[in-house]
C-alpha positions in Angstrom: 17.5 4.8 17.5 14.9 2.2 17.8 13.0 1.0 20.9 10.9 -2.2 21.1 7.6 -2.1 22.9 7.9 -3.3 26.5 5.8 -5.9 28.4 3.8 -5.1 31.4 4.3 -7.4 34.4 2.0 -10.5 33.9 -0.8 -10.6 36.5 -2.6 -13.8 36.2 -0.8 -17.2 36.3 -1.3 -19.7 33.5 -1.7 -23.4 34.1 0.7 -25.7 32.2 -2.2 -28.0 31.7 -0.2 -31.2 31.4 -2.5 -33.1 33.8 0.5 -34.3 35.9 2.1 -31.7 38.1 -0.5 -29.0 38.5 2.3 -26.5 38.6 1.6 -23.1 37.2 3.9 -20.6 35.6 3.4 -16.9 34.6 2.8 -15.9 31.0 5.8 -14.2 29.4 5.9 -11.7 26.5 7.6 -14.4 24.5 4.5 -16.6 24.9 2.6 -14.0 22.9 5.2 -13.9 20.2 7.2 -10.8 21.2 11.0 -11.2 21.7 12.5 -8.3 23.7 15.9 -9.9 23.3 15.5 -9.8 19.5 14.5 -6.2 19.6 17.5 -5.2 21.8 19.8 -7.1 19.4 18.3 -5.2 16.5 19.0 -1.9 18.2 22.6 -2.9 18.7 22.9 -3.7 15.0 21.4 -0.3 14.1 23.6 1.9 16.2 26.6 2.2 13.8 24.3 2.9 10.9 22.5 5.7 12.8 25.7 7.2 14.0 26.8 7.9 10.4 23.7 10.1 9.8 24.2 12.4 12.8 24.6 16.2 12.3 26.4 18.5 14.7 23.0 19.7 16.1 22.2 16.2 17.5 22.5 15.9 21.3 23.1 12.6 23.0 23.4 9.1 21.6 21.1 6.3 20.4 18.6 4.7 22.7 17.0 7.5 24.6 13.3 8.1 25.0 13.4 11.1 22.7 15.8 12.4 20.1 17.3 15.8 20.8 18.2 18.4 18.2 19.6 21.8 19.0 18.5 24.3 16.4 21.3 26.8 15.7 19.4 30.0 16.0 22.4 32.0 14.8 21.8 30.7 11.3 18.3 32.0 10.9 16.4 35.3 11.3 12.9 33.9 11.3 13.1 30.1 11.1 9.9 28.2 10.2 9.7 24.5 10.9 8.3 22.2 8.2 7.1 18.7 8.8 6.1 15.7 6.6 5.1 12.1 7.2 4.8 9.3 4.7 5.4 5.6 4.1 6.4 3.3 1.2 3.1 1.5 0.5 2.7 -1.8 -1.1 6.1 -1.7 -2.7 7.1 -3.3 0.6 5.4 -6.6 -0.5 7.8 -6.8 -3.4 10.7 -6.4 -1.0 9.3 -9.1 1.3 8.8 -11.5 -1.6 12.3 -10.9 -2.9 13.8 -11.0 0.6 15.6 -7.7 -0.3 15.2 -5.1 2.5 18.1 -2.6 2.1 16.5 -0.3 -0.4 13.0 0.4 0.9 14.4 2.7 3.6 15.7 4.9 0.8 12.2 5.1 -0.6 10.9 6.1 2.8 13.4 8.9 3.2 12.8 10.2 -0.3 9.0 10.4 0.2 9.5 12.5 3.3 12.4 14.8 2.6 11.4 15.6 -1.0 8.0 16.8 0.4 9.9 19.0 2.9 12.2 20.5 0.2 9.2 21.4 -2.0 8.6 24.4 0.2 12.3 25.3 0.3 12.9 23.7 3.7 16.2 22.0 4.5 15.6 18.5 6.0 17.0 18.4 9.6 16.0 15.0 11.0 13.8 12.0 10.5 12.1 9.6 12.8 11.2 6.1 11.6 8.6 3.5 12.7 8.9 -0.2 11.8 6.0 -2.6 12.6 6.6 -6.3 11.9 5.2 -9.7 12.6 8.5 -10.9 14.0 11.6 -9.0 14.9 14.5 -10.6 12.9 17.4 -8.4 13.9 19.3 -8.9 10.6 16.2 -7.9 8.6 15.5 -4.8 10.8 19.1 -3.9 10.4 18.9 -4.1 6.6 15.7 -1.9 6.6 17.4 0.7 8.9 20.6 0.6 6.7 18.5 1.8 3.8 16.9 4.5 6.0 20.4 5.6 7.1 21.6 5.7 3.5 18.7 7.9 2.5 19.3 10.2 5.4 22.9 10.7 4.4 21.9 11.4 0.8 19.4 14.0 2.1 21.8 15.5 4.6 19.5 14.9 7.6 19.9 13.0 10.8 18.2 9.8 11.7 17.2 11.1 15.1 15.1 8.2 16.5 12.3 5.8 15.9 10.4 2.7 17.1 10.3 -0.9 16.2 7.1 -2.8 17.2 6.5 -6.5 17.0 2.9 -7.4 16.2 2.5 -11.2 16.3 -1.0 -12.4 15.3 -1.7 -9.2 13.5 1.1 -9.4 10.9 2.7 -12.6 9.6 6.3 -13.2 10.6 7.8 -11.9 7.4 5.6 -8.9 7.0 6.5 -5.4 8.0 5.4 -1.8 7.3 7.5 1.3 7.7 6.7 5.0 8.0 8.7 8.1 8.7 8.2 11.7 9.9 10.7 14.4 9.0 11.3 18.0 10.2 13.0 20.7 8.2 13.6 24.4 8.5 13.2 27.4 6.1 13.5 31.2 6.6 10.0 32.8 6.7 10.8 35.0 3.8 12.3 32.2 1.7 9.2 29.8 1.8 8.4 28.7 -1.7 4.8 29.4 -2.4 2.4 29.4 -5.4 2.2 33.2 -5.1 5.8 33.4 -6.4 4.8 31.9 -9.8 4.6 34.3 -12.7 3.5 34.1 -16.3 6.4 33.1 -18.6 8.2 31.1 -15.9 9.9 27.9 -17.2 8.9 24.4 -15.9 12.0 22.1 -15.5 11.6 18.4 -15.1 14.0 16.2 -13.1 14.2 12.6 -14.2 12.9 9.8 -11.9 14.7 6.6 -11.3 11.6 4.7 -12.3 8.3 4.0 -10.6 9.6 5.4 -7.3 7.1 4.4 -4.6 3.7 5.1 -6.1 1.1 3.1 -7.9 2.3 -0.3 -6.7 -1.1 -1.7 -6.0 -1.8 -1.2 -9.7 1.6 -2.5 -10.7 1.2 -5.7 -8.6 -2.3 -6.2 -10.0 -1.1 -5.9 -13.6 2.2 -7.7 -13.5 2.1 -10.1 -10.5 -1.5 -11.3 -10.2 -3.8 -13.4 -12.4 -3.1 -16.0 -15.1 -0.6 -13.7 -16.9 1.5 -13.0 -13.9 5.3 -12.5 -14.3 7.9 -13.9 -11.9 9.8 -11.5 -9.9 13.0 -13.3 -10.6 12.4 -13.3 -14.4 14.3 -11.2 -17.0 11.6 -9.3 -18.9 12.8 -8.5 -22.5 10.7 -5.3 -22.8 12.7 -3.7 -19.9 15.9 -4.0 -21.9 18.0 -4.9 -18.9 19.5 -8.0 -17.4 18.1 -7.1 -14.0 15.2 -9.2 -12.8 11.7 -7.7 -12.8 11.8 -7.7 -9.0 15.1 -5.7 -9.0 13.6 -3.3 -11.4 10.6 -2.7 -9.2 12.8 -2.2 -6.2 14.8 0.6 -7.8 15.0 3.1 -5.0 13.2 6.4 -5.2 15.5 9.3 -6.2 16.3 11.8 -3.4 16.3 15.4 -4.8 16.7 17.3 -1.5 20.3 18.5 -1.8 19.9 19.3 -5.5 16.8 21.4 -4.9 18.4 23.3 -2.0 21.5 24.0 -4.3 19.1 25.2 -6.9 17.4 27.6 -4.5 20.8 29.0 -3.5 21.9 29.8 -7.0 18.7 30.5 -9.0 15.4 32.2 -8.9 13.2 29.2 -8.0 9.5 30.0 -7.7 8.3 26.6 -6.5 9.0 22.8 -6.6 6.5 20.1 -7.2 7.3 16.6 -5.9 5.7 14.2 -8.4 4.2 11.3 -6.3 0.7 9.8 -6.3 -1.5 11.7 -8.7 1.4 12.1 -11.2 2.3 15.3 -12.9 -1.3 16.6 -13.3 -2.2 16.0 -9.7 0.9 17.5 -8.1 2.1 20.3 -10.3 -1.4 21.9 -10.1 -0.9 22.2 -6.3 1.7 24.9 -6.8 -0.1 26.9 -9.4 -1.9 30.2 -8.5 -5.4 30.9 -9.7 -5.4 32.3 -13.2 -2.3 30.4 -14.4 -1.8 27.0 -16.0 1.3 24.9 -16.5 1.9 23.8 -20.1 3.8 20.5 -20.1 5.1 19.0 -23.4 5.3 15.2 -23.3 7.4 15.2 -26.4 10.4 16.5 -24.4 11.1 13.1 -22.8 10.7 9.4 -23.0 9.4 7.5 -19.9 11.4 4.4 -18.8 10.4 1.0 -20.3 8.8 0.0 -17.0 5.9 2.4 -17.7 5.4 0.9 -21.2 5.3 -2.6 -19.7 2.7 -1.7 -17.1 0.5 0.1 -19.5 0.7 -2.6 -22.2 0.2 -5.5 -19.8 -2.8 -3.8 -18.1 -4.2 -2.1 -21.2 -4.3 1.0 -19.1 -5.6 4.3 -20.5 -3.1 7.0 -20.9 -5.0 9.3 -18.5 -5.0 6.7 -15.8 -1.2 6.2 -16.3 -0.6 9.9 -15.9 -2.8 10.2 -12.8 -1.1 7.3 -11.1 2.6 7.3 -12.0 5.4 9.9 -12.3 6.0 8.8 -15.9 9.7 9.4 -15.6 9.6 12.8 -13.8 10.2 12.8 -10.0 10.5 16.5 -9.3 9.6 19.7 -11.1 10.9 23.2 -10.6 9.3 26.4 -11.8 12.0 29.0 -12.3 12.2 32.5 -13.8 12.8 32.4 -17.5 16.0 34.4 -17.0 17.4 31.7 -14.8 16.3 28.6 -16.7 19.6 28.0 -18.4 21.5 28.5 -15.2 19.3 26.1 -13.4 19.7 23.4 -16.0 23.5 23.9 -16.0 23.6 23.6 -12.2 21.5 20.4 -12.3 23.7 18.9 -15.0 26.8 19.6 -13.0 25.2 17.7 -10.1 24.5 14.8 -12.5 20.7 15.3 -12.3 18.9 14.6 -15.6 16.8 17.7 -16.2 15.2 19.4 -19.1 12.8 22.3 -19.9 9.4 20.7 -20.2 7.0 23.7 -20.5 6.0 27.1 -19.2 3.5 29.0 -17.1 0.6 30.4 -19.1 -2.7 32.1 -18.4 -5.4 29.7 -17.3 -7.4 28.4 -14.4 -4.8 26.7 -12.2 -4.6 23.4 -14.1 -1.9 21.4 -15.9 -2.2 21.1 -19.7 -0.4 18.0 -20.9 0.3 18.4 -24.6 2.1 16.4 -27.3 3.1 12.7 -27.2 5.9 11.0 -25.3 9.1 10.3 -27.3 9.4 6.7 -28.4 12.1 4.5 -29.8 
C-alpha cells in the first residue's frame, strides 16, 4: 500500500573529520534522517490491514508502483467517475499530543467519501499520503489501521498510497495525512441542484461531534492561553467520563453506505456534506436559483462540545454556525412524498435523523430560524 521515498546514490564523499585517520565515507540516507528500513517495516505492518479493505475489482497485491482497479463495465450504462481529495487538518495535533493515532484515519476517509457520495457516487477506492518527521512503523501502522477501518465502513478499497519521511522539515512526532478517493455514478443518476423542487423536505443526519472542522478555533479556545484545559482532564460540561482529548478525537461519522441505501429506496434530490462552513455554507451549494432552504434549529440539540467551545470562547452564534456542523454531519433533500420512508430507512440503519425544514421560494440561501433545543 505504502512506499517510502528512495535515496539517490550519494555522489560526493564526506570526511569523517576526526583529525586522525583522514578516511572518508559516503553519506547515507540515514545521515539525513531518513530510514528506509523503518519505511519497509511500516509497509509490512500495513499489509494485513490493507488486505481487509480490498474489493473484487482490485488487481494485484500491495507494494506495486500503482494500484489497479478493474471497473466492471457490465454494471453501468454510462458510468461517470467522481473524485475528491481532503485531509484532517489541525485535529492531527490533538492526536499527536494524546499519542492516539488509530482514529484520525477514519476522519480522513469520512472527509473524502462523504464528498463523493454527495453527488450520488459509490466510493470505489482511496489513496492515502502520510508525511512525517520520522517513520515510526508502529505509529504509521496505527494511522493506516484507522484509514483501513474507514474504508471498510465506506465499502471502498484502500488501493495504494505513500509514506514520506521529512526530517528537518517536520519534528519527529509530527505527521500530516491526506487522501484522494474515486467513485462512480450513472450519468442519469447524478444528484444535482436542478433536481430540487419547492416543498421538498430537508432531513438532517446527526454528527458524532465536531468531526474534522474548526479545530484551529477549538484549539485556540480550549487549549491555548491562560485558561487552557488539559487534554487528559474530565470536563464537567461535557457530561461524560471521557477525557477532553478523547472527546475531541471522536471520529467523523461516515455516511456513505447510508446515503447510497437512501438513493436506492427513496427519491433523493441532493445531499449536502456539512463540513467547514457549517450548514449555511454547505447546504446552499445544492440549492438552485430561486429557492431557499428553511432550517429550523429548534428540531435538535447540538452536543455539549459545541456549548463548551462557544462559552469558553465567547463566540457569536453566527460564527459558530459558519465554522462547525452544530450536530449535523449530512443533509438530504428528498421529495415530500418520500420523507417518512427516508426517515424510517435511516432509523433502521441506526442513523439519527429528523426532518429539519423544507425548500421554499427564495434566492439560493439557507434561512436558519428558531433556537436550538436546550436542556
